[in-house]
PLY file of the C-alpha trace (Angstrom):
ply
format ascii 1.0
element vertex 768
property float x
property float y
property float z
element edge 767
property int vertex1
property int vertex2
end_header
89.44 129.14 79.93
92.34 129.98 77.72
96.18 128.60 77.63
99.08 129.99 75.47
102.61 128.72 75.53
105.54 131.24 75.32
108.49 130.76 73.30
110.98 130.40 76.24
109.05 127.31 77.90
106.54 129.76 79.78
102.76 129.05 79.91
99.97 131.43 80.70
96.38 130.14 81.84
93.56 132.46 82.06
90.74 131.06 84.02
88.16 131.79 86.91
88.86 130.72 90.28
87.38 127.26 90.92
85.90 125.75 94.22
84.24 122.30 94.02
81.00 123.40 93.40
82.18 125.47 90.01
84.56 122.79 89.29
81.81 120.11 89.33
79.85 122.48 86.91
82.45 123.37 84.59
84.08 119.97 84.26
80.18 118.19 84.18
80.68 115.91 86.98
78.44 113.07 86.67
76.61 111.14 89.39
76.78 107.91 87.30
78.47 105.04 88.21
80.66 102.96 85.75
81.16 100.20 87.85
78.80 97.05 87.55
76.44 96.16 90.52
77.12 93.35 92.70
74.37 91.35 90.88
75.81 92.11 87.48
79.29 90.91 88.57
77.78 87.76 89.74
75.82 87.45 86.88
79.09 87.74 84.41
81.31 85.45 86.57
78.65 82.55 86.01
78.41 83.47 82.44
79.85 80.83 80.22
80.96 81.20 76.68
83.55 79.83 74.26
85.83 83.12 74.36
85.31 82.92 78.26
86.20 79.37 78.63
89.29 79.77 75.99
90.59 82.88 78.17
90.29 81.04 81.56
92.22 78.12 80.24
94.85 80.21 78.85
95.19 82.25 81.96
95.70 79.05 84.06
97.70 77.16 81.45
100.01 79.87 79.90
101.91 77.40 77.78
98.87 76.90 75.56
98.84 80.58 74.61
102.51 80.96 73.77
103.76 77.54 72.57
101.46 77.46 69.25
103.33 80.62 68.32
106.89 79.38 69.13
109.21 80.67 66.40
111.75 77.95 65.87
113.84 79.95 63.66
114.21 83.04 66.12
114.29 80.91 69.52
115.25 77.35 68.89
119.29 77.84 68.78
119.28 80.16 71.84
117.19 77.93 74.19
119.03 74.72 73.16
122.41 76.41 74.05
120.74 77.91 77.20
119.38 74.65 78.21
122.37 72.64 77.96
124.26 75.13 79.96
121.73 75.35 82.63
121.31 71.63 82.67
124.96 71.21 83.17
124.96 73.68 86.23
121.88 71.52 87.27
123.84 68.64 88.21
126.55 69.78 90.69
123.99 72.18 92.34
121.15 69.70 92.47
123.79 67.23 94.46
125.41 70.09 96.50
122.01 71.85 97.80
120.64 68.35 98.66
123.31 68.17 101.18
122.30 71.67 102.61
118.66 70.14 103.04
120.31 67.18 104.67
119.00 64.82 101.99
120.96 62.06 99.89
122.35 63.97 96.65
119.86 62.07 94.31
117.16 63.96 95.74
118.68 67.20 94.59
118.66 65.78 91.05
114.86 64.83 91.25
114.21 68.32 92.56
116.02 69.79 89.43
113.65 67.53 86.92
110.21 67.43 87.96
109.46 70.93 89.09
111.11 72.65 86.04
108.51 70.48 83.83
105.63 71.74 85.93
106.80 75.23 85.79
107.08 74.95 82.04
103.48 74.46 81.90
102.02 77.02 84.25
104.87 79.65 84.66
104.82 83.33 82.95
108.46 84.01 83.23
110.58 82.89 80.44
113.99 83.21 81.88
114.14 81.95 85.35
115.45 78.69 86.28
113.36 76.68 88.61
114.94 74.11 91.01
117.41 73.82 93.96
118.30 76.97 95.69
120.68 77.48 98.76
118.25 79.62 100.68
115.38 77.46 100.37
117.64 74.36 100.93
119.11 75.51 104.21
115.10 76.31 105.25
114.41 72.70 104.39
117.40 71.32 106.07
116.61 73.17 109.50
113.25 71.30 109.74
114.48 67.83 108.70
117.45 68.16 111.29
115.17 69.35 113.80
112.72 66.42 113.47
114.99 63.60 112.42
118.29 64.35 114.51
121.04 61.74 114.25
120.66 61.15 118.12
117.09 59.49 117.00
118.83 56.73 114.95
121.76 55.77 117.07
122.19 51.97 117.28
125.00 49.75 118.51
127.48 48.73 115.70
130.21 46.02 115.66
132.63 45.79 118.61
130.16 47.63 120.79
130.52 50.94 118.85
127.89 53.29 118.44
126.81 54.28 114.94
123.91 56.01 113.25
121.21 54.24 111.28
121.76 56.61 108.09
119.49 54.76 105.93
116.67 54.92 108.19
117.45 58.70 109.18
117.69 59.54 105.38
114.47 57.74 104.64
112.63 59.64 107.29
113.99 63.04 106.48
112.72 62.41 102.89
109.29 62.04 104.22
109.62 65.11 106.29
110.76 67.18 103.43
108.19 65.93 101.22
105.28 66.65 103.70
107.03 70.09 103.96
106.85 70.91 100.50
103.45 69.76 99.76
102.18 71.96 102.40
104.14 74.86 100.87
102.87 74.19 97.61
99.21 74.05 98.98
99.63 77.61 100.59
101.06 79.10 97.62
98.12 77.62 95.23
95.69 78.97 97.64
97.45 82.41 98.07
97.39 82.36 94.06
93.54 81.53 93.70
92.43 83.99 95.92
94.88 86.77 94.18
97.16 87.22 97.10
100.01 87.84 95.07
100.47 91.36 96.47
101.76 89.72 99.81
105.22 90.07 98.24
104.95 93.67 98.49
105.19 93.62 102.18
108.61 92.16 101.84
110.80 95.03 100.77
113.81 94.51 98.63
116.25 95.44 101.66
114.39 92.87 103.63
114.87 90.23 101.10
118.32 90.97 100.54
119.25 91.00 104.05
117.35 87.65 104.67
119.14 86.16 101.74
122.63 87.35 102.97
121.87 86.06 106.59
120.65 82.88 104.76
124.09 82.59 102.98
125.92 82.61 106.41
123.95 79.76 107.60
124.80 78.12 104.27
128.42 78.73 104.77
128.42 77.60 108.41
126.71 74.24 107.52
129.27 73.48 105.04
132.36 74.17 106.95
132.20 70.56 108.45
132.67 69.27 105.06
135.60 71.31 104.23
137.37 70.39 107.41
136.24 67.03 107.78
134.91 67.26 111.07
131.72 66.35 112.87
130.08 69.10 115.19
127.28 68.43 117.25
123.70 69.57 115.78
122.01 72.65 117.19
118.69 73.93 116.36
116.58 77.08 117.38
117.72 80.66 118.24
121.59 80.98 118.32
122.10 77.69 116.63
124.51 79.28 114.16
126.62 80.78 116.76
126.75 77.58 118.60
127.57 75.47 115.42
130.38 77.79 114.68
132.00 77.65 118.20
131.63 74.01 118.08
133.60 73.80 114.65
136.28 76.05 116.05
136.77 73.82 118.96
137.09 70.91 116.48
139.49 72.29 114.29
142.48 70.64 115.98
140.86 67.50 114.36
140.80 68.59 110.81
140.96 65.90 108.39
144.08 67.29 106.24
143.38 65.42 102.99
139.76 66.87 103.01
141.03 70.28 103.60
143.51 69.61 100.79
140.76 68.86 98.51
138.70 71.61 99.66
141.29 74.31 99.02
142.38 72.92 95.32
138.94 72.87 94.43
138.18 76.33 95.82
141.13 77.70 94.08
140.23 76.42 90.55
136.50 77.11 90.89
137.30 80.63 91.83
139.87 81.34 89.09
137.85 79.88 86.25
134.81 81.95 87.47
136.63 85.04 87.63
137.87 84.14 83.76
134.00 83.56 83.09
133.27 86.90 84.50
135.95 88.76 82.42
135.62 87.08 79.18
131.85 86.46 79.09
131.58 88.68 76.21
134.00 86.59 73.98
133.22 83.07 75.28
130.23 81.39 73.25
129.44 79.51 76.49
130.82 79.92 80.15
133.13 77.10 80.99
131.34 74.61 82.94
133.88 74.57 85.56
131.49 72.87 88.30
130.86 70.09 85.96
134.56 69.55 85.05
135.61 69.66 88.72
132.95 66.95 89.71
134.13 64.74 87.10
137.90 65.09 87.65
137.38 64.60 91.45
135.34 61.85 91.02
138.02 60.12 88.82
140.72 61.15 91.03
138.67 60.01 94.06
137.91 56.60 92.34
141.30 55.45 91.19
143.20 56.73 94.17
140.92 55.32 96.77
140.43 58.45 98.73
137.57 56.89 100.56
139.54 53.78 102.02
143.07 55.37 102.22
142.38 58.87 103.61
138.93 58.45 104.97
137.48 61.02 102.81
133.70 61.29 102.97
132.11 60.69 99.44
128.65 60.94 98.22
128.03 57.07 98.23
125.25 54.94 96.54
123.39 56.94 93.94
120.31 54.81 92.72
119.62 54.77 88.90
116.10 55.61 87.65
113.23 57.12 88.79
111.30 55.94 91.91
107.27 55.52 91.92
105.30 58.45 93.11
104.64 58.30 96.68
101.80 60.26 98.97
103.59 62.39 101.36
103.05 61.61 105.12
100.07 63.96 106.48
100.51 63.04 109.91
103.82 65.46 109.94
101.85 68.62 108.67
100.89 69.85 112.31
104.65 69.87 113.03
105.98 71.72 109.69
103.08 74.24 108.94
104.73 76.97 110.27
107.78 76.33 108.43
105.79 75.76 105.45
104.25 78.98 105.19
107.52 80.51 105.76
109.08 78.73 102.86
106.25 79.61 100.83
106.38 83.13 101.18
110.41 83.29 100.94
110.28 80.98 97.79
107.64 83.12 96.07
109.39 86.25 97.06
112.79 85.47 95.52
110.69 83.98 92.39
108.69 87.10 91.55
111.45 89.48 92.18
113.89 87.84 89.97
110.89 87.30 87.24
109.96 90.95 87.19
113.48 91.98 86.69
113.97 89.86 83.79
110.53 90.62 82.48
111.16 94.38 82.76
114.45 93.87 80.92
113.04 92.13 77.94
109.57 93.78 77.64
107.18 91.17 78.87
104.66 90.94 81.78
104.81 88.37 84.73
101.39 87.57 86.36
102.20 87.53 89.94
99.15 85.71 91.00
99.80 82.80 88.38
103.26 82.73 89.39
102.00 81.72 92.86
100.10 79.03 91.35
102.69 77.91 89.09
105.31 77.70 92.09
102.67 75.79 94.22
102.17 73.18 91.60
105.59 72.74 91.11
106.10 72.17 95.06
102.84 70.13 95.18
103.52 67.89 92.08
107.28 67.53 92.87
106.48 66.42 96.59
104.86 63.23 95.16
108.26 62.47 93.37
110.61 62.95 96.61
111.47 66.51 95.65
111.90 69.40 98.33
110.81 72.99 98.03
112.07 74.95 95.10
112.37 78.36 93.83
114.48 80.10 90.94
118.22 80.16 91.33
119.92 83.48 90.57
123.08 82.02 89.15
121.28 79.60 86.77
118.84 82.21 85.88
121.57 84.49 84.75
123.12 81.87 82.77
119.86 80.93 81.09
119.40 84.57 80.16
123.06 85.58 79.31
123.29 82.51 76.92
120.56 83.31 74.55
117.44 81.60 76.03
114.15 83.04 75.04
111.60 80.91 76.56
110.91 78.15 79.06
111.86 75.48 76.28
115.23 75.83 77.75
114.12 74.60 80.85
112.70 71.45 79.32
116.11 70.98 77.67
117.94 71.22 81.05
115.38 68.84 82.59
116.29 66.32 79.79
120.00 66.40 80.74
118.95 65.91 84.40
116.93 62.85 83.45
119.77 61.48 81.31
121.91 61.72 84.42
119.42 60.21 86.89
118.70 57.23 84.58
122.28 56.39 83.44
125.05 58.18 84.55
124.16 58.96 88.15
125.99 55.95 89.64
129.22 57.11 88.30
129.31 59.94 90.83
129.23 57.78 94.02
132.85 58.31 94.85
132.71 62.00 94.57
134.07 63.90 97.84
131.31 65.56 99.70
133.96 68.45 100.15
133.91 69.21 96.16
130.22 69.81 96.47
130.68 72.10 99.60
133.07 74.22 97.54
130.62 74.47 94.72
127.97 75.85 97.38
130.74 78.32 98.72
131.63 79.77 95.17
128.03 79.96 94.12
127.45 82.17 97.10
129.68 84.91 95.93
126.70 86.75 94.74
124.79 86.80 98.03
128.00 87.88 99.83
128.14 90.78 97.43
124.89 92.21 98.95
126.91 93.37 102.01
127.85 96.11 99.53
124.22 97.19 100.25
125.10 98.61 103.65
127.46 101.65 102.53
124.88 102.19 99.67
122.02 102.34 102.12
123.91 104.36 104.69
124.03 107.05 102.05
120.56 106.76 100.48
118.18 105.55 103.08
119.09 104.86 106.66
115.63 103.31 107.60
116.06 100.79 104.59
119.48 100.19 106.25
117.82 99.74 109.61
115.46 97.15 108.04
118.54 95.37 106.35
120.60 95.11 109.36
117.76 94.01 111.83
116.73 91.49 109.20
120.35 89.99 108.65
121.04 90.00 112.44
117.68 88.22 113.12
118.43 85.70 110.64
121.63 85.06 112.12
120.68 84.98 115.85
117.24 83.63 115.60
117.48 81.21 112.69
115.60 81.32 109.48
111.97 81.04 110.51
112.00 83.23 113.50
114.33 85.79 111.82
111.93 85.98 109.06
108.91 86.76 111.35
110.89 89.31 113.39
112.08 90.84 110.01
108.64 91.27 108.58
107.25 92.67 111.96
110.12 95.11 112.12
109.40 96.26 108.29
106.07 96.87 109.26
106.66 99.02 112.36
109.05 101.06 110.11
106.24 101.47 107.88
103.67 102.37 110.71
106.40 104.79 112.31
106.70 106.63 109.08
103.06 107.08 108.71
102.90 108.23 112.40
105.68 110.84 111.96
104.96 112.55 108.87
106.58 115.86 107.83
104.32 118.83 108.41
105.00 122.19 106.43
103.84 125.69 106.25
103.74 126.71 102.36
104.80 130.05 100.87
104.35 131.55 97.41
107.04 131.42 95.00
106.89 135.14 93.67
105.69 135.59 90.41
103.81 132.11 90.08
101.23 129.95 91.47
103.45 127.65 92.95
103.34 127.16 96.90
106.30 125.30 98.54
107.53 124.35 101.96
108.98 127.59 103.44
111.50 125.49 105.57
113.18 123.76 102.29
112.81 126.84 99.83
114.20 130.20 100.78
112.75 131.82 97.98
109.25 131.58 98.86
107.28 134.00 101.24
103.99 133.51 103.27
101.03 135.38 102.06
100.23 137.84 105.01
97.37 136.76 107.26
96.91 133.30 105.44
98.46 130.02 106.71
98.84 127.12 104.27
99.24 124.10 105.99
100.27 120.53 104.54
101.12 117.02 105.73
103.48 114.75 103.80
101.07 111.78 104.37
97.42 110.69 104.27
95.62 111.78 107.27
94.14 108.74 109.22
93.13 107.74 112.65
96.84 106.80 113.48
98.03 110.51 113.03
94.98 112.59 112.94
95.74 114.00 116.54
99.37 114.88 115.68
97.82 116.65 112.50
95.82 119.02 114.67
98.89 119.40 117.19
100.99 120.24 114.20
98.41 122.74 112.69
98.42 124.80 115.90
102.27 124.47 116.31
103.26 125.47 112.70
100.56 128.26 112.53
101.52 129.71 115.92
97.98 129.77 116.96
97.09 128.33 120.47
93.80 127.27 120.43
92.97 127.05 123.94
94.90 130.23 125.03
92.75 132.20 122.18
89.56 130.75 123.53
90.24 131.89 127.04
91.39 135.12 125.79
88.17 135.66 123.64
86.00 134.54 126.59
87.59 137.33 128.79
87.17 139.90 126.13
83.62 139.18 125.58
83.04 139.03 129.25
82.00 142.57 129.86
79.92 142.57 126.58
78.16 139.56 128.07
77.70 141.28 131.25
76.37 144.48 129.36
73.89 142.24 127.57
72.67 140.77 130.68
72.12 143.96 132.47
70.45 145.33 129.50
68.08 142.24 129.47
67.31 142.66 133.42
66.80 146.45 132.82
64.47 145.58 129.95
62.53 143.08 131.96
62.01 145.51 134.89
60.67 148.02 132.68
58.47 145.76 131.01
57.19 144.78 134.52
56.61 148.27 135.55
54.72 149.06 132.27
52.65 146.00 132.57
51.65 146.99 136.33
50.88 150.23 135.04
48.93 149.10 132.10
47.14 146.58 134.39
46.41 149.89 136.65
44.93 151.57 133.84
42.76 148.99 132.49
41.60 148.44 135.87
40.37 151.94 136.11
38.91 151.98 132.57
36.91 148.96 133.51
35.53 150.75 136.47
34.79 153.69 134.58
32.94 151.76 131.91
31.23 150.12 134.45
29.90 153.20 135.85
28.88 154.58 132.29
31.45 157.15 132.52
34.41 156.28 130.10
34.81 154.36 126.85
38.41 153.28 125.74
39.34 151.60 122.68
42.80 150.02 122.04
44.30 150.32 118.77
46.28 147.00 118.53
45.81 143.31 119.17
44.89 141.44 122.26
47.48 141.00 125.28
47.28 137.97 126.98
49.80 137.35 129.56
47.70 136.12 132.51
47.02 139.70 133.97
44.44 140.82 131.71
42.79 140.17 128.42
42.45 143.02 126.09
44.67 145.20 123.29
48.27 145.85 123.73
49.48 149.34 122.53
52.19 149.22 120.15
54.48 151.60 122.08
55.00 148.59 124.30
55.94 146.06 121.51
59.81 147.09 121.06
60.20 146.40 124.92
58.62 142.94 124.75
60.57 141.64 122.19
63.85 142.29 123.80
63.10 139.22 125.86
62.68 136.77 122.78
66.35 136.39 122.35
69.88 136.40 124.23
71.01 138.33 121.31
70.80 142.01 120.31
68.64 142.76 117.60
68.18 145.73 115.23
65.12 147.03 113.30
64.58 148.39 110.03
62.02 150.99 109.03
59.66 148.34 107.57
59.42 146.45 110.77
61.90 143.69 110.11
64.42 142.20 112.64
67.98 142.21 111.79
70.64 140.16 114.07
73.44 142.51 114.86
76.89 140.73 115.42
79.28 142.49 117.79
82.21 140.83 116.13
81.33 141.99 112.46
83.71 145.09 112.92
86.47 142.95 114.78
86.77 140.03 112.13
90.48 139.15 111.67
91.69 140.61 115.07
89.28 138.90 117.34
91.48 135.88 117.63
94.57 138.05 118.75
96.40 137.04 115.80
97.30 138.39 112.25
96.22 135.04 110.80
92.71 135.35 109.44
92.56 132.42 107.15
94.10 128.99 106.95
94.31 126.74 104.12
94.53 123.06 104.60
96.37 121.23 101.40
95.06 117.91 101.42
96.58 116.89 98.22
98.60 114.14 99.86
95.75 112.46 101.34
94.46 109.09 99.45
91.59 108.47 101.73
89.55 109.65 104.73
88.24 107.71 107.54
85.72 108.40 110.38
88.48 109.82 112.55
89.78 112.09 109.97
86.39 113.42 109.03
85.62 114.19 112.69
89.06 115.82 113.22
88.51 118.19 110.23
84.91 118.94 111.46
86.30 119.77 114.69
89.11 122.07 113.31
86.50 124.02 111.42
84.43 124.41 114.48
87.14 125.32 116.81
89.00 127.71 114.55
85.83 129.33 113.77
85.16 130.22 117.29
88.10 132.37 117.09
87.31 134.03 113.72
89.47 132.24 111.67
88.32 130.99 108.07
89.06 127.36 107.32
89.47 126.33 103.64
90.51 122.64 101.92
92.38 122.37 98.75
93.60 119.55 96.46
91.18 116.99 97.46
91.14 113.95 95.14
87.74 113.09 93.54
87.64 109.68 95.99
88.32 111.82 98.88
85.32 114.38 98.16
83.01 111.62 97.77
84.27 110.02 101.08
83.46 113.52 102.50
80.24 113.73 101.32
79.19 110.15 102.33
80.30 110.89 105.97
78.09 114.04 105.83
81.08 116.19 106.20
79.67 119.30 104.10
76.79 121.20 105.96
75.72 124.83 106.26
78.32 125.65 108.71
81.02 123.94 106.40
79.72 124.57 102.82
81.49 123.08 99.91
82.16 126.23 98.54
85.04 126.21 101.22
86.68 123.46 99.15
88.90 124.73 96.11
90.76 123.06 93.22
94.34 124.46 93.87
95.79 126.43 96.82
96.22 129.19 94.57
92.56 129.39 94.03
91.82 129.50 97.46
94.33 132.29 98.14
92.79 134.58 95.35
89.28 133.67 96.85
90.36 134.94 100.28
92.40 137.94 99.21
89.47 139.01 96.89
86.97 138.56 99.91
89.37 140.88 101.83
90.05 143.29 99.13
93.67 142.72 99.43
94.68 140.82 95.93
96.05 143.45 93.92
98.30 145.00 97.09
99.65 141.52 98.09
99.96 139.19 95.38
102.68 139.31 92.53
101.29 137.11 90.01
102.77 137.58 86.39
100.05 135.34 84.99
96.64 136.73 84.17
94.22 134.71 86.52
90.58 136.11 86.21
88.39 135.74 89.12
0 1
1 2
2 3
3 4
4 5
5 6
6 7
7 8
8 9
9 10
10 11
11 12
12 13
13 14
14 15
15 16
16 17
17 18
18 19
19 20
20 21
21 22
22 23
23 24
24 25
25 26
26 27
27 28
28 29
29 30
30 31
31 32
32 33
33 34
34 35
35 36
36 37
37 38
38 39
39 40
40 41
41 42
42 43
43 44
44 45
45 46
46 47
47 48
48 49
49 50
50 51
51 52
52 53
53 54
54 55
55 56
56 57
57 58
58 59
59 60
60 61
61 62
62 63
63 64
64 65
65 66
66 67
67 68
68 69
69 70
70 71
71 72
72 73
73 74
74 75
75 76
76 77
77 78
78 79
79 80
80 81
81 82
82 83
83 84
84 85
85 86
86 87
87 88
88 89
89 90
90 91
91 92
92 93
93 94
94 95
95 96
96 97
97 98
98 99
99 100
100 101
101 102
102 103
103 104
104 105
105 106
106 107
107 108
108 109
109 110
110 111
111 112
112 113
113 114
114 115
115 116
116 117
117 118
118 119
119 120
120 121
121 122
122 123
123 124
124 125
125 126
126 127
127 128
128 129
129 130
130 131
131 132
132 133
133 134
134 135
135 136
136 137
137 138
138 139
139 140
140 141
141 142
142 143
143 144
144 145
145 146
146 147
147 148
148 149
149 150
150 151
151 152
152 153
153 154
154 155
155 156
156 157
157 158
158 159
159 160
160 161
161 162
162 163
163 164
164 165
165 166
166 167
167 168
168 169
169 170
170 171
171 172
172 173
173 174
174 175
175 176
176 177
177 178
178 179
179 180
180 181
181 182
182 183
183 184
184 185
185 186
186 187
187 188
188 189
189 190
190 191
191 192
192 193
193 194
194 195
195 196
196 197
197 198
198 199
199 200
200 201
201 202
202 203
203 204
204 205
205 206
206 207
207 208
208 209
209 210
210 211
211 212
212 213
213 214
214 215
215 216
216 217
217 218
218 219
219 220
220 221
221 222
222 223
223 224
224 225
225 226
226 227
227 228
228 229
229 230
230 231
231 232
232 233
233 234
234 235
235 236
236 237
237 238
238 239
239 240
240 241
241 242
242 243
243 244
244 245
245 246
246 247
247 248
248 249
249 250
250 251
251 252
252 253
253 254
254 255
255 256
256 257
257 258
258 259
259 260
260 261
261 262
262 263
263 264
264 265
265 266
266 267
267 268
268 269
269 270
270 271
271 272
272 273
273 274
274 275
275 276
276 277
277 278
278 279
279 280
280 281
281 282
282 283
283 284
284 285
285 286
286 287
287 288
288 289
289 290
290 291
291 292
292 293
293 294
294 295
295 296
296 297
297 298
298 299
299 300
300 301
301 302
302 303
303 304
304 305
305 306
306 307
307 308
308 309
309 310
310 311
311 312
312 313
313 314
314 315
315 316
316 317
317 318
318 319
319 320
320 321
321 322
322 323
323 324
324 325
325 326
326 327
327 328
328 329
329 330
330 331
331 332
332 333
333 334
334 335
335 336
336 337
337 338
338 339
339 340
340 341
341 342
342 343
343 344
344 345
345 346
346 347
347 348
348 349
349 350
350 351
351 352
352 353
353 354
354 355
355 356
356 357
357 358
358 359
359 360
360 361
361 362
362 363
363 364
364 365
365 366
366 367
367 368
368 369
369 370
370 371
371 372
372 373
373 374
374 375
375 376
376 377
377 378
378 379
379 380
380 381
381 382
382 383
383 384
384 385
385 386
386 387
387 388
388 389
389 390
390 391
391 392
392 393
393 394
394 395
395 396
396 397
397 398
398 399
399 400
400 401
401 402
402 403
403 404
404 405
405 406
406 407
407 408
408 409
409 410
410 411
411 412
412 413
413 414
414 415
415 416
416 417
417 418
418 419
419 420
420 421
421 422
422 423
423 424
424 425
425 426
426 427
427 428
428 429
429 430
430 431
431 432
432 433
433 434
434 435
435 436
436 437
437 438
438 439
439 440
440 441
441 442
442 443
443 444
444 445
445 446
446 447
447 448
448 449
449 450
450 451
451 452
452 453
453 454
454 455
455 456
456 457
457 458
458 459
459 460
460 461
461 462
462 463
463 464
464 465
465 466
466 467
467 468
468 469
469 470
470 471
471 472
472 473
473 474
474 475
475 476
476 477
477 478
478 479
479 480
480 481
481 482
482 483
483 484
484 485
485 486
486 487
487 488
488 489
489 490
490 491
491 492
492 493
493 494
494 495
495 496
496 497
497 498
498 499
499 500
500 501
501 502
502 503
503 504
504 505
505 506
506 507
507 508
508 509
509 510
510 511
511 512
512 513
513 514
514 515
515 516
516 517
517 518
518 519
519 520
520 521
521 522
522 523
523 524
524 525
525 526
526 527
527 528
528 529
529 530
530 531
531 532
532 533
533 534
534 535
535 536
536 537
537 538
538 539
539 540
540 541
541 542
542 543
543 544
544 545
545 546
546 547
547 548
548 549
549 550
550 551
551 552
552 553
553 554
554 555
555 556
556 557
557 558
558 559
559 560
560 561
561 562
562 563
563 564
564 565
565 566
566 567
567 568
568 569
569 570
570 571
571 572
572 573
573 574
574 575
575 576
576 577
577 578
578 579
579 580
580 581
581 582
582 583
583 584
584 585
585 586
586 587
587 588
588 589
589 590
590 591
591 592
592 593
593 594
594 595
595 596
596 597
597 598
598 599
599 600
600 601
601 602
602 603
603 604
604 605
605 606
606 607
607 608
608 609
609 610
610 611
611 612
612 613
613 614
614 615
615 616
616 617
617 618
618 619
619 620
620 621
621 622
622 623
623 624
624 625
625 626
626 627
627 628
628 629
629 630
630 631
631 632
632 633
633 634
634 635
635 636
636 637
637 638
638 639
639 640
640 641
641 642
642 643
643 644
644 645
645 646
646 647
647 648
648 649
649 650
650 651
651 652
652 653
653 654
654 655
655 656
656 657
657 658
658 659
659 660
660 661
661 662
662 663
663 664
664 665
665 666
666 667
667 668
668 669
669 670
670 671
671 672
672 673
673 674
674 675
675 676
676 677
677 678
678 679
679 680
680 681
681 682
682 683
683 684
684 685
685 686
686 687
687 688
688 689
689 690
690 691
691 692
692 693
693 694
694 695
695 696
696 697
697 698
698 699
699 700
700 701
701 702
702 703
703 704
704 705
705 706
706 707
707 708
708 709
709 710
710 711
711 712
712 713
713 714
714 715
715 716
716 717
717 718
718 719
719 720
720 721
721 722
722 723
723 724
724 725
725 726
726 727
727 728
728 729
729 730
730 731
731 732
732 733
733 734
734 735
735 736
736 737
737 738
738 739
739 740
740 741
741 742
742 743
743 744
744 745
745 746
746 747
747 748
748 749
749 750
750 751
751 752
752 753
753 754
754 755
755 756
756 757
757 758
758 759
759 760
760 761
761 762
762 763
763 764
764 765
765 766
766 767
């Protein structure tokens, strides 16, 4: 084998044509296995040593690997600034998102504290900010409101009025949220332990983005009641979003003008300063913490102006100072939240790992998908004992943590310290904060999610199937609620995958003149087919779901009607078969006549011998046909052998027998087509199953019956091994029918038929 390189980027290769047998010999294919046996793997897993123990500990507790090497000079300043910025964002977002979960605001602060510390120990991403997130909060809120609606806590108030026991309701909702969170964490830990991190691969990016956009709509509708100061009825199940929106529109005449004014003013301020932060982020050392500023100013105004008492503006209310003692979640609620817990676990992990891998790719480090499952699961499990609800990373906080110079998860610890100080000392100062302010903070922070509507025109131009996944996910999330919407979205996404596998693109390949390249003739006008040869390729793996379509497409694309040609062959061969039958009958009759005559001669000879008149010696072996016992004359041997086979026979001068094929001179035209060879390009096939093997075997058999040669090319090593294991190769399908490339097969066919020089126009020198 020789290779030279031209000056203009051309290359020239000189080698022999390689089928699979010659390739095994030339490349020195070995039969050894580099994989350890099952016993060796079990023995290795049970082996204990200090390095192995150290590696296991570092893999399960990553902080022990990077924290001892932490560089204060390089990382401390960036982590400090980033941690303070993220901590300031945790305060308003924690309280605001707690309302989405239908929980008191202080539990949002708890959720911004404990899980962050747990993730610091077990997480592998350096830039994501774990804590409250709008989508997770609304999913938790849908469960708490379903299992603990206001109607279950209605009691008689003073003067015969009806009032809701808010304290009892909130206490029960906290129990529900904690039970949901611990079950979510258990699911994530179990999936991480069994190395099930790849499950997120089934949640495509269009699905996740469509789901989060639909969830953002749920968030918006849930916060409208605080903006307008109305109290709509609570709905659950499919179409609950539509019912809620209709009810809010019905209640618009009852809008509380003071709350609407507070909401509009805070929205205007938040949007304006957010835009300033975006325009001047390169010049500002830190983004303006406008959410915290708005919360402080609004709390002061509300406290000194008495907005609660004068204008009946709904405020946050009592925020207890200090930390609560850990409590075991109520296990009796598991059966009612198990389905929701699994959905929350998958969605939370999908958001977490997608954002974590984005930052890891940008900054050049690796995020372990399975360890992220464990870290997120531990954050939820441990947090549930401290009255936290389900967490994942927040896009807005993660961007702030990365853009302000954060290098490691030390920034998360610093943000937790700020939240801890707030909970212990200054949390009670926010009791007069209007809930409308928290709602406006939620609205403004959803801007990034609503920007995902721009995916629609982009996907329309690039990939309409992904657009369909996005739209179905969005609509199912809107109409069927978050849990059913996720299930429908995953099911539809899987159906699109199956549909693509079921409907691959089949192509007939032609040669690009002067090269060894073979391309789709429908896509490349400059290609031409090799006369008499059809080269067929599927765009995807051939498996049990599309094997039958593969055979149908092969006949359609090659223009060969298998059934019609088989019938034509039978009709064409019928006279020949009839002639053979007549010859056999005639030979049989002649044999019977000669046998009778021979019997008569033997009888006469025996009579003469008995009378002592005649003595006869036969020259050949004993004849035993039941008619007599004696020697057979060689003159009758040719006739008797005609009965041994249904096929015609020929004879050499030395007496050897040669089978004569009546198709030898008609090869290539017997099928009634100018196609004499078909090449199946299997380069896109990644595996073969039993159905595929049987289909290929039947293709070889059926096309062989109409005198068309079949060849395989481009099989990967694993595919060849699977074919060998399945017993595909045999005397009728030798391994020499398998070639390395399409060009090798074409050269072999043309040489075999003596047409190479007259058909191919190959500028490179390829020796046979």
